[in-house]
C-alpha positions as CSV (number, residue, x, y, z in Angstrom):
1,X,-17.2,36.0,9.2
2,X,-19.5,38.1,7.9
3,X,-17.5,41.0,7.9
4,X,-14.8,39.3,6.7
5,X,-16.1,38.2,3.5
6,X,-17.9,41.5,2.7
7,X,-14.0,42.8,3.3
8,X,-12.3,40.6,1.0
9,X,-14.8,39.7,-1.9
10,X,-17.7,42.3,-1.4
11,X,-20.6,42.0,-1.5
12,X,-23.5,40.6,-3.8
13,X,-25.5,42.3,-6.1
14,X,-27.9,40.5,-8.9
15,X,-26.0,37.3,-8.8
16,X,-22.9,38.3,-9.4
17,X,-19.2,39.0,-7.4
18,X,-18.4,42.7,-6.6
19,X,-14.7,42.7,-5.8
20,X,-14.7,46.4,-3.1
21,X,-11.3,47.1,-3.9
22,X,-9.2,46.2,-7.6
23,X,-6.2,45.7,-7.7
24,X,-4.2,46.2,-10.8
25,X,-2.2,42.8,-12.1
26,X,1.2,45.1,-12.9
27,X,3.3,47.1,-11.4
28,X,3.8,51.1,-12.3
29,X,7.1,52.2,-11.7
30,X,7.7,54.5,-9.3
31,X,10.4,57.2,-9.8
32,X,12.6,55.7,-7.6
33,X,13.2,52.9,-9.8
34,X,13.2,54.5,-13.2
35,X,15.5,56.8,-11.9
36,X,17.6,53.7,-10.5
37,X,17.2,52.5,-14.0
38,X,18.3,55.3,-15.5
39,X,21.7,55.7,-13.3
40,X,22.4,51.8,-13.7
41,X,22.3,52.1,-18.1
42,X,25.2,55.1,-17.6
43,X,27.7,53.3,-14.8
44,X,27.6,49.2,-15.9
45,X,29.3,50.3,-19.1
46,X,32.1,52.7,-17.8
47,X,32.3,49.8,-15.1
48,X,32.8,46.7,-17.4
49,X,35.3,49.2,-19.6
50,X,37.6,50.2,-16.7
51,X,37.3,45.9,-15.6
52,X,38.3,45.3,-19.4
53,X,41.2,48.0,-18.7
54,X,42.6,46.5,-16.1
55,X,42.5,43.3,-17.6
56,X,44.5,44.5,-20.6
57,X,47.0,46.5,-18.1
58,X,48.0,43.6,-16.4
59,X,48.6,42.1,-19.6
60,X,51.0,44.5,-20.6
61,X,52.8,44.4,-17.0
62,X,53.1,40.7,-16.8
63,X,54.5,41.0,-20.6
64,X,56.8,43.7,-19.2
65,X,58.1,41.2,-16.9
66,X,58.6,38.8,-19.6
67,X,60.6,40.4,-22.1
68,X,62.7,41.6,-18.5
69,X,63.8,38.5,-18.1
70,X,64.3,37.9,-21.9
71,X,67.3,41.1,-21.9
72,X,68.5,39.8,-18.5
73,X,69.3,36.1,-20.1
74,X,70.5,37.5,-24.2
75,X,72.8,39.3,-21.8
76,X,73.4,36.5,-19.9
77,X,74.6,35.0,-23.3
78,X,76.6,38.1,-24.3
79,X,78.7,37.6,-21.7
80,X,79.8,34.3,-21.7
81,X,83.1,33.3,-22.7
82,X,83.2,32.6,-26.7
83,X,84.5,29.2,-27.8
84,X,87.7,30.1,-29.2
85,X,87.8,26.1,-30.5
86,X,84.5,25.0,-31.7
87,X,85.5,26.6,-35.1
88,X,82.7,29.6,-36.8
89,X,81.3,29.9,-33.7
90,X,78.7,33.1,-32.9
91,X,78.9,36.4,-31.7
92,X,77.6,37.6,-28.1
93,X,75.4,39.8,-30.0
94,X,73.6,36.6,-31.9
95,X,73.7,35.2,-28.9
96,X,72.4,37.4,-26.9
97,X,69.4,37.3,-29.8
98,X,69.4,33.4,-30.1
99,X,68.6,34.0,-26.1
100,X,65.8,36.3,-26.5
101,X,64.2,34.7,-29.2
102,X,63.9,31.3,-27.8
103,X,62.8,33.1,-23.7
104,X,60.1,34.8,-26.0
105,X,58.9,32.2,-27.7
106,X,59.0,30.2,-24.4
107,X,56.5,32.6,-23.3
108,X,54.6,32.7,-26.6
109,X,55.6,36.4,-27.6
110,X,56.5,37.0,-31.0
111,X,60.3,38.2,-31.5
112,X,59.2,39.8,-34.4
113,X,57.7,42.7,-32.5
114,X,61.3,43.2,-31.3
115,X,62.8,46.7,-31.9
116,X,66.1,48.5,-31.0
117,X,65.2,51.5,-28.5
118,X,65.7,54.6,-30.5
119,X,68.8,56.3,-28.2
120,X,71.0,53.5,-27.1
121,X,72.1,53.7,-23.3
122,X,74.6,55.8,-22.5
123,X,77.3,53.5,-21.2
124,X,81.3,53.7,-21.6
125,X,84.0,51.4,-22.8
126,X,85.8,49.2,-20.9
127,X,88.3,50.9,-18.6
128,X,86.4,54.0,-18.5
129,X,87.1,56.4,-15.6
130,X,83.6,57.4,-14.3
131,X,80.3,58.0,-16.8
132,X,81.4,61.1,-19.0
133,X,83.4,58.3,-20.5
134,X,87.7,60.0,-19.3
135,X,89.9,56.8,-20.7
136,X,87.5,55.4,-23.2
137,X,84.8,56.0,-26.0
138,X,80.5,55.8,-25.6
139,X,79.8,52.3,-26.7
140,X,77.1,52.2,-29.3
141,X,74.8,49.1,-30.8
142,X,76.4,45.8,-32.2
143,X,75.7,46.6,-36.1
144,X,74.7,43.1,-36.8
145,X,71.6,42.9,-34.6
146,X,69.0,45.2,-36.2
147,X,66.2,44.1,-33.6
148,X,68.0,44.2,-30.3
149,X,70.4,46.1,-28.7
150,X,74.1,44.8,-28.3
151,X,76.7,47.1,-25.9
152,X,79.3,44.8,-25.6
153,X,83.1,45.5,-23.4
154,X,81.2,48.0,-21.3
155,X,82.1,49.6,-17.9
156,X,79.4,48.3,-15.5
157,X,81.1,50.1,-12.4
158,X,83.8,52.9,-12.0
159,X,86.3,52.3,-9.0
160,X,86.4,56.2,-8.4
161,X,83.0,56.0,-7.0
162,X,83.1,53.0,-5.2
163,X,82.3,50.6,-7.4
164,X,83.9,47.5,-8.4
165,X,85.4,48.2,-11.6
166,X,84.0,45.8,-13.4
167,X,83.1,45.1,-17.3
168,X,80.2,43.5,-18.7
169,X,77.4,43.4,-21.6
170,X,74.3,44.9,-21.7
171,X,71.0,44.1,-23.7
172,X,68.6,46.3,-24.7
173,X,65.0,46.3,-26.6
174,X,61.4,47.5,-26.6
175,X,58.6,45.4,-27.9
176,X,55.6,46.3,-29.0
177,X,52.3,45.7,-27.1
178,X,50.0,43.3,-29.4
179,X,46.8,43.5,-28.7
180,X,44.7,46.7,-29.1
181,X,42.1,48.3,-26.6
182,X,40.2,51.7,-27.8
183,X,38.8,53.9,-25.4
184,X,35.9,56.1,-26.7
185,X,36.9,59.4,-27.1
186,X,35.2,62.6,-29.5
187,X,37.5,62.1,-32.3
188,X,37.7,58.2,-33.0
189,X,39.9,56.3,-33.4
190,X,41.4,57.3,-29.9
191,X,44.9,56.7,-31.6
192,X,46.5,57.8,-28.6
193,X,44.5,55.9,-26.1
194,X,45.5,52.4,-28.4
195,X,47.8,50.1,-26.1
196,X,48.7,48.8,-29.6
197,X,50.7,51.6,-30.0
198,X,52.5,51.3,-26.8
199,X,56.0,49.4,-27.0
200,X,57.2,48.4,-23.1
201,X,61.1,48.8,-22.8
202,X,63.6,46.0,-21.4
203,X,67.2,46.3,-20.6
204,X,69.5,44.3,-18.4
205,X,73.5,43.9,-17.9
206,X,75.8,40.9,-16.8
207,X,79.2,41.7,-15.8
208,X,81.5,39.5,-18.1
209,X,82.3,35.5,-16.9
210,X,86.1,34.9,-17.3
211,X,87.4,31.7,-17.4
C-alpha cells in the first residue's frame, strides 16, 4: 500500500505533496494529426463543390426531361386536326406554343427562357421520297412563332427506306438553364463553366391525326 501511494502521489517533503511525475492537461498534436488536419482542409472544399455540382447537374437532367415532355405536347397539339367550323381558330403553330407554354408553367419553368434552335432540324415536306427532299422541299420553321420552331406537314418516314410514309409535325426549341453555378478557375468569372450559359435542346415529332 505504501509503495502504491509513493508511485501515485509521490513522497511527502516538508509537509507538501510532491508528485513523482508531472502531466500536461493540454494534449499536443503530433505530426500525423497535423497532416490529417491539412489534408481535410484541402479535400473538404473539393468534396463540397463536387456534391454541389452533382445537385445542379441533376437539376439540369430533370429539366431536360420536362422540356422534352413539353416538346411532345407541342407536337401533339400541332398535329391534331384543326377545327374548320370554329371560326377564327388558332393555327397549328399557335396550338403548339400554347401546349409547350402550359407544360412549362405546370412544371414551374419560365417560358421566357425559350428560344429557337440556331439551325432548324433538316426535315422534308410531306410527299418527299427520301431525306434529300427529292420530290419535295426542306421545311422551315413557322414564321408566326419566334420562341419555338414548328415545322408542319413534314415527312416522318419514307416508304423507299422501309417506313410507313407518314407525315406529321415537328417541334423543337432551346431552353436556357435558369440557374448559375460557377467553378473556381484562374480567370474569374468562369463563363465557360457557368451552367447559366447552357441551353438545353428539346425536339419531338408527332404523326398527323386524321378524322
